[in-house]
Structures are given as structure tokens and as C-alpha cells.
N, C-alpha and C positions, 0 to 999 in steps of 0.2 A: 341096805338098810343098817343104820347104826344100831348096835344092840346093848343091851343092859346086862351086865353080868349079875346073873341070879346066884345068890350066896347060899342058899340051901344046899346042902351037901358039899360045899366049896369052901366052908370056913378055914379048913385046915391048909387049903391052897393059898389062901387070902394071908394068912398068918405068915407064910414063908416068903411072901412077897415085901418089896419095899414099900413104906407107906406112902401112899400118893394123898398130898395134903389137898387136893381139888375133889376128892372122893366123896360123894354124899352117900350115905347109908340110910336106907329106909326099910323099917320092919313093921310088921304089923298083923292085926288080926281081922279077918273077914268073915262075917256070917251072913251067908245067902248067896255065895257065888263062888265058882270055880277057877276063874280066871279073869284077868284084865288087861286091857291094852295101855300102856303108857304112849300118850302123845305130847310133842314139844310144840307148843303154840308160839310161833313166830308171827311177827306183823303181817308177812306176806304168805304164810302156809301153816297148815295144820299137819305136823309130819309124824306119822306112826314109828315109832321106836323099837318097841320089842312087846311082845305077849308074855306075861308073867302068870304062871301057874300057882294056884293057892293049894298048898298040900297041909293036910288036917287042920284047916282052917287058918293057916299062918303063911306069911311069905317074908322074905328077906331078900333086898336088891341092894347093889351098888351102881352107882352112876357117876363117871367122872364129867364133872362139871367145871368148865372154865370159866364161865361167866353166868351170871343169875339169869333166870327166865321163867316164863308161864308153862307149866305142863298141866296135863289132865290124865286122870285115871279113868278110863271108860270101861264101864262093867256092860257089855254089850247084851249078854243074855237077860240082864235085868233093867235094860233101858235106862241105865243110871250113868252119871259122870260126876267126878270130884275134882274142882280146880285146886291147883298148887302153885306155889311159887318157890322155886328152889333156889338156894344160895351154896356156892362151895362149901364142902367141909361139914355142912350140918348132919346131924344124926337126930332122923325123924322117926317117931313112934305113932303109929295109927291103929285105932279100933273102930271099924267099920261095920256097921249093921244095915244091910240091905232087904230086911225082910219086910218092911213098909215100901209103900210106893216111892217116898223120897227119902234120899240117904240120910241116914243118923251116924256120926262120926266124932270121934275127939282126936286132937293131934297135939302131940308135944315135940319141941325141937325145932319148930320153924315159925317164928314169930309173923312172917309174912302170911304163909299158908293159914294160919289160926285167923288172921284178918281176914282173909279170902272166906274162910268158913262161917265166919260170922255175917258177911255179906250175903252168902247163899242161904244161910239160915232163914233170912228174911225173906228171901226169893222163895224159898220152899213153904214157908209160912202162908204166903199169897196164895200160891197154886193150891195149896192143900184146901184153903178156904175156899177158893174157886171150885174146885172139886165137890166139896160137901155141898155147895150151896146148888150146883148143877144137879146133884143126886136128889136133893130135897124138891126142887123144882119139878124133876120128872116124876118123883113120887106124888106130889101134891096134885099135879095137873089132872085135869079130869078127862073125860072120855075124848073131848074135842081139843085136848092139849092145851086149854087157857088157864092161866094162874090169875087168881084175882088183882085187879089192879093195886090195892093197898099192900099186898103181900109181896108184890113185886117191887113196889117203891122201898119197902123195909128191906128187902133183901139187896137191892142196889144201894141204899145208904150203909148197909152194913161191908159191903164189898168196898164202896169208896172210902169208909173209914178205914179199911185195911191198907188201901193204897197209900193212904196219907200217912198211915203208921210206918209202913214201909218205907216210904221215902226219908221219913225223919230219922228212921234206924240207919238207912245206908248214909245219908248225910252227916250223921254224928259220928260214924265211922271215918268218914273222910276228914271231918274236921279235927280229929285227933292228931293228924299229921299230913298235911296237905302235900308233902313230899314223898309220902308212900306210893311205890309203884303201884301197888295193888288197887289204887283209886282209879286208874286207868280202866279196869274192869267194872269197879262200882259204879262210876259215872257214866258207863255205857251199858248198864243193865236194861234188857229189853223185856216188855210184858206183852206177850203175843206178837202183834206187830208195831207196837208202840213203844219209845223210850220211856223209861221210868222217870227220868229226869231230863225234859227236853231243854235244849240248849236256850231257846228264846225266853224260858223262865229260871233257868238256873246258869245262866251265863257267868256269873261271877265266880262260880264253883269250878266251872270248866277253865277259866283264866287263872284262877288261883294254883289249881292242880299244876296247870301248863308251866306256870312261873317257877313253882317250887321244883317241880322236876328237871326243868332246864338248868335250875341253879344246881341240883344236886348231881344229876348223872346226864349232862348233854350229849353224851356219845352213846347212850344205850338205844339200841334199836326200837326198843318199845315206846322210850320217851321221845324219839325222833318222829316216830310214826303217829304218836298221840299229838305232838306238836303241829305237825301238818295237817291232822284232822282238825284241831281247833281253828287254825289259820284258814283253813278252806271253809268251815262251817261259818266263821265271822264273814269271809269274803261273800259266801252265799247270802247270808242274811244282809248284809249291805246291798246287794245286788237285788234281792227281793224289797227291800225298802226303796231302793230308786224306781223299781218297776212300779211299786205301790203309788209311789208319788207321781209318777209319769201318767199312771192309768188315772189318778185324780186330775191332773192337768188336762187329760184328754178325755174326760168323762161328758156324759151327756147333758147338753146344755151350754157347753163351751166352745169356743173357736177351736177348729181342728188345727193343731199344729202343722205348719208348712212342711212340705216335703220337696226337696230338691235333689234329684239323682238323674244319673245318666240312664237313657235307654239303651237298647241292644247296639244301635248305630254310633252310640256315643253322644248324643245330643242330650243337652240338659232339658229335664221337664219338671215343671213345679205344679205341686197341687194347687196352688193359688190362682193358677191361670184358669181353671175351671169355675172359678166363682160365677154364679148365674146358672149354673146348672145342678141339678140334684145329682149326687156324686156318690158311688160305692168305692170306698178303698178296701181292697182286698189284699191282705197279706197272705202270701202263699209260697209254694217252692215246688220246683219239679220232681223232687224226691220224697215229696209229701202225699201218700196215697190218699187220705182223706180229702186233701185239697183237690186232687185230680177226678175224684168222683164227684166232688161238689161243682166241677166246673162246667158240666152241660147244663145244669140248671141256672148256673151264672150267665152263660151264653144265652139261653132262651130268653131270660129276664132283659138283658142288655138288647137283643134283637127286638123285644117287644116294645121298650120304652126309648130307644135311642133317638128316635125322630121326634120325641116330644120333650127332649132336653135332659134325658138320663145319660150319665156315663160313668165309666169304671176306670178307677186308677189303681193298677197293680202293681204292688211292691212284692219282688221275689227275695225270698230269703235263701236262694242257691249260694253256693260258695262254702259247703261244709269242708272240713279237713279232708274227709273221704273222696271229695269230688274233683278229681285233677281236669276235668273238662266242664266246669260249671257253668260258663257261658253257653258252651253247644248245648248242655242240658237244658239250660233255660229257654233258649231260642227255640231247641227242638220241641219242647212241651208247649210253647205258645202255639207253633204251627199245628202240632198233632190235636191239641185241644179246640183248635180253631178261636182261637182268643182275638178276635179282630179289632178290637179297639186299638187306639193309637198308644195310649199311656201305659206303657210297661216299663218300670224302672227298677234298679237293683244297684247296690254297692258290691255285690257279690262277696259278702262276708259271712254268710249263715246267719247263726244266732249271736255272732259278734256285731251284727248290723246296728247302726246308731237308731234305726227306726224301732227296735225292739223297745230300747228304753224311752224314746221319743213318746212311743204310745202305751207302753206300759203292759204288755201281753205277753204271756209264757207259753203258748200253743197256737198251731195253727190248723186249719184256715182261721183267719180272724179277720172279720169284716166291720167296717164303722161306716155309717150312712150319714151323709152330709144334707143340709138343705142348701138352697140357692144361694145362701148368705155365708155357707161354708161353716155353719155351726152344726156340732154334732147331735144328731138326734135319735140314733139308735145303735145297737151294737150285735153284730151275730144274729141277725133276723134271717129267717129261711123260709121258702116256700110261699104260702099264701100271706103270712104276717108279714113278710118283706113286700109282696106286690101291694098288699092294702096300704102300707106305709108309703110307697113310691106315689101310688095313686093320690093320696092324701097331698104329698108335697107337689106334686106336678099341678 
């Protein structure tokens, strides 16, 4: 483990050494804790560097920093942490109070760390309000645990207003300098399970930060990681839009897009060849446990209605990267699950299958029911609802 030089009691030793121009000096006062751990926060890992003892409420440490980076001071005993961004040769002074639930601190000597502090103050204010509202609700709730609807509405409005203020506070910090590295942490703040600034609503901020940082520090690992994040998010958004459009193109009331793929024997089979029958398109895969669990019901439905003009057209999404024997897996599942209908097709490309975008779905099993004219009449019907619809169509 890389260790930090603790300077308390070692000042004379340092004074006798040659000056290290990259050495970062951090000194401060801490009220409410006896020690903390310094973590280096790299894009791919959260690395503990050293545990720093606090003596008589103070500490002083030196750190050889070759390149700038994100760090955290983690006070485990207080369940508290403070984000920092260090640059070589800085001399930082901290005054930290941990006697309350959320840290209060001042920082001198690090512009970037101070910007992080302002971001996190908004975060702490939001959580402090949430805590107080929760406590108020518990106090207000009667014996049955119910809170009057009008009170609940007022409290929700109060919290929503705080969220909006929180967003504006963080966005104003970002807008001061889109090229400041700490914007990476600002734009990615999470409240509970949800992003404070969702990409689909604040896309331009993500793009402007990315552009400014790539111009300023294109080789910084944190900037590279953020650039990749933005590119991947943009790609997912584009993919989701394509799926949405495809789902609209393959929506109830519209003709089913034709499917033309090979069966296990290499023969081309087309969905359009089944016009005149009521058809269930079943998107599934051998690796999909819910699909396999649903297969007995589909087999029973097929056996019940096959002689009356009902058929199944199964499209497999086998072919995941982790499937070295995808074709064998597919054929084995057809046999094991007794899927006796003739129309089994796949391009063996897993989620990369063109069928995913053609029909606009993101999970399997996914079923599409067609009438005798090839018009989509329902999706994902099961059990009695499916049988009732088939009876109606037949």
C-alpha cells in the first residue's frame, strides 16, 4: 500500500531533506474524530493509501503527487467522507467539524477542492432536509401510521423545491467553468438511486463539460473515463430511441415486420409465409430462464390450437459472447423443451440481432400475436388472456 508521510513529529526530518516540488502539504483541525483514511479515487478503483491519526485535534501530512487527482478523506467512525481534488505542490488548510450528521468544513489553498466542497454542501442540505422531513412524518403519523394527504402533499412539494434548488446550485457551479475537472463529480451526483442531473434532461451540460475537458486535459485518466461515459450514454440513448421507434413501427394494429432468418438446418424461413394463420412470434433464448419456464405453457397452447390454424414462429436470441456453442445450445433447448413447431429461426447474434431493433423490445420472453392477415393484435399475453384472444381470432 502506498503510504503518506505523516508530518507530526517529523518536521525536523522534512526540513533537512531536499525540497520536493511535487509535495502536497495538508494540515488541519478536526473536531469529532480520532483518525481518517485517505483514498485515491481513480476511474477504475478506490484505493486506500493510509490511515492518518489525529492528535490533539490536528493533523499534518505530506503527499508526493505527480499528477492531479480525486481523493477522499473517509472518517469511518463517523460514517462521513469529504471529497478532495489535489494538485501537486498545493498547501492546503482544513478545518473540519464532524459533530453533526453531515460534515461541515472550510478549505484554504485548493481551488478545486473548494469547488467540490460547494457541490457537496448542496448535497448535504438536500439530505438534511430529507432527514428532517422523515422525522416529522414519523412524529406526525398516527397509531395507524397514516399522514394526512394534504400534509403529505405539502411535504412532497417542499422536498421537490429543494431538489430543484439543489440542481440549480450545482449547475451554476458547473457553468462557472465547464473545463473544471470537478464537474465530473458534479454532473454525476446521485440522490438515492437516481441521478440528480439525468442525461436525457441535461444532455447539453454533459456534452459541454466533455468538450471543455477534452480540450483542456485530453490525456487525464479521469477526463478519458468521463469522455467514454458520455459517448456510451449517447450511444445507449440513440439505441433506446431506435428501439422506441421500432416498437412504434411494430405496435398493435400495424402489420408485423417480416422476419426472414435461417432455421437450425440452414433453411430460410419467413414470417410472411404464415399469413392465413393466427401466429405467435416468440422471442426467446436457451440461456433465458424465464423463457424456458414459459415454454411448457406455450407448448400446451400450441398443442391445443395447432389443428385450428394457430402456429408459433420462434426467434432465438442465442449467440451471446459468452456462448461458444450457441447453435448447439439453441438446438438442445428446442429438443429439451419439446418445441415441436417447424418455425425456429435465429441469426445467432444475441442482443445484437437485427430482430431486437426491428421489433423494439429490451427483454425476453417477448411475444407478439398476429391475426390471419399478419396484423399485430396483442403483445405479451399469457394464460387465460392469451387463450381467449386466440379463440376470438380463430
